[in-house]
N, C-alpha and C positions, 0 to 999 in steps of 0.2 A: 448366183446359185450356189446354196452348200451341200456340199459334197461329204460323205463318210468315207475316210480314206486312211491310208498307213503312211505313218511317218517314221521315217528310217531312224535308227541309231545304235549306237554298239561299236567295238571294234572293227578293224576289216576283216572280213571272212566270218564273223560271229556276228550278224545283223540280228538286230532283235525290232518290234516293230510298235509303234503306238497307233491304236486306233484314234482318230482325231476327227471333229467337225471342224471344216475350212472352207474359205470361200473357193469356188472352184477356179477363180483365177489365181490364186496364190501358189508358191512355188512348194515344192514337197515338203521342204525340211522348214517353212515358215512358221508364223505366229498361228496358232490355232485357236479357233475360238472356244476349244472345250476339248479335254481328252477323256475320251470314253473307256477305253481299255488298254489292252497291253497283247501283244502274239509274240510267240520266240515260235520260228518255224523248226528250229533245232529240234527242239524237245516236242513240239506240238503244243505247247502251254498256251493256254488263253486266260484272260480274266477280263469281264466287261461288267460295265457298270451300266445293266439291264434298263434300269429305270430311266435313266438319263439317252441310252439309246432310242428307247421307245418314243420318248417325249421328243427327240430329234427327228425321228421315222416320221411322226405323226405331223410335223410340223413341216414337210416335205421335204428333207435331206434326201439325197441319191448316194446311194451307197457304189462304190467301185465293183468287179465283179468280186475281185478276190476276198473283199470286205461281205460282201453278198454271202459267198460261199462260210464263211467262219460265223454270221450272224443266222443262218441258215442250220449250221449245226450246233448253235445253242438254242435253237427255236425261237429265237427273237420275233420273227415274223408272227409266228401263231400268238404272241403276250399281244402285240400290235392290232391283231385282228380281233382278239377278245377286249380289250379294252375300246376300240371302235364299234363294237355291236352293244357295249353296255350304254 
């Protein structure tokens, strides 16, 4: 199963995360199938590849709880629904 999850990088106590599509059995910082965005919790900055995320969600990728909240803030799920009804 493909998961959309966060991959940690950055210095100690200054973590940033990448939103990645990865096999659910792979380790957290393993090699992803695709990098789909960036999230910095210290500044609450996010940059997302919306078309890539929509494509992965339509293919059946399951987001983790944290990634789901990030995607809800960016209104990604509404775009998935909009493309599904077309």
